[in-house]
N, C-alpha and C positions, 0 to 999 in steps of 0.2 A: 504493500500500500504506500509506503514511504516513497518508493521509486515513482509511482504513479503521480503522487502529489508533487514531488520535486520536478518531475517532467513537465507537468502542467504549469508550475510556477516559472520554470526557466523559459518556457514557451511564451508565457504571458508577459514576463519581465526579464528578458535575458541580460539586462544590465545590472541586475541586483546580485551582489556578491553572496548574500545570504541564501538565495535560491541555489546558487552553484555549490555552496557549502552543504546544503541539505542533499543535493543530488550526489555530491561526493560521498557523503555518509551512506546513502542508499547503495551506491556502487560498491563501496567497501564491504558493507554487510553482505552483499550478494557475490563477493569475490569477482566482480566485473572490473578487472584492472585496467583494461583499455578505456572503458568508460570513465573510470576514476581519473585516469590521466587527462582525458578530455575535460572533465569537470574542473580539475585543478588548474588547467591551462586557461580557463575562463575567468578566474579570479583576477580582477583588474589591479594594476600596480598601485593605484591610489587607495586601495582597501587597506585598512589597518592590519589585516591578517595576511597580507600578501607574502611577507617573509615566511610565515608558517606554511602557507600553501606551497611555496617554492621548496622548502626543506622537505615537506612530505612528498612532493613530486619527485625530487631527486632520489629520495629513499626508494620510492616505488620503481623508478627507472633503473636504479642499481640492482634491485632485488627481483621482485615478481615479474617485471617486464623484460629484464635482461637487455636493456638498451644503454650500454655503457657510454656511447658517444653523446647521446641526449643527456644522460645523467651527468656527464662531465660538464657539459654546457650549463646545465641547470645549477650544478654545484658552484661553478664559477660565478654565475649570476647571484647566488646566495651570498658568496663572499664579497661581491661588489656592494651588496646591500648592507651586510654586517660581517665584518671580518672576524668576529668573535664566535662564529658558529663552529664548534669543534667537529661535528659530524661531517661538514663539508670539507674541512681540512683533511680529516682522516680518509675520506673516500678518494679525494684527489691524490693524496700520497699513495694510497694502495693501488690506484690505477696505474701510476707510473712506476 
């Protein structure tokens, strides 16, 4: 049901970050990782939780999606936003 409501919300108001957060929660609960990635990519950079979305996106790309090149780019973007995120440093170091 959450997926259905979130889908309607994102269709009705695709610019609302809260709608995409709800959709991402639904995708996570259903193990729909490609959809989760899509939802996290919709969080706009002006949203107060953008950094959190990017950290979660990088983690998803490094692990469940196995997209290391995308994950590397996302991790680098995280560090540009906040150089104090230890997960991003660790992932980049382990990549090289």
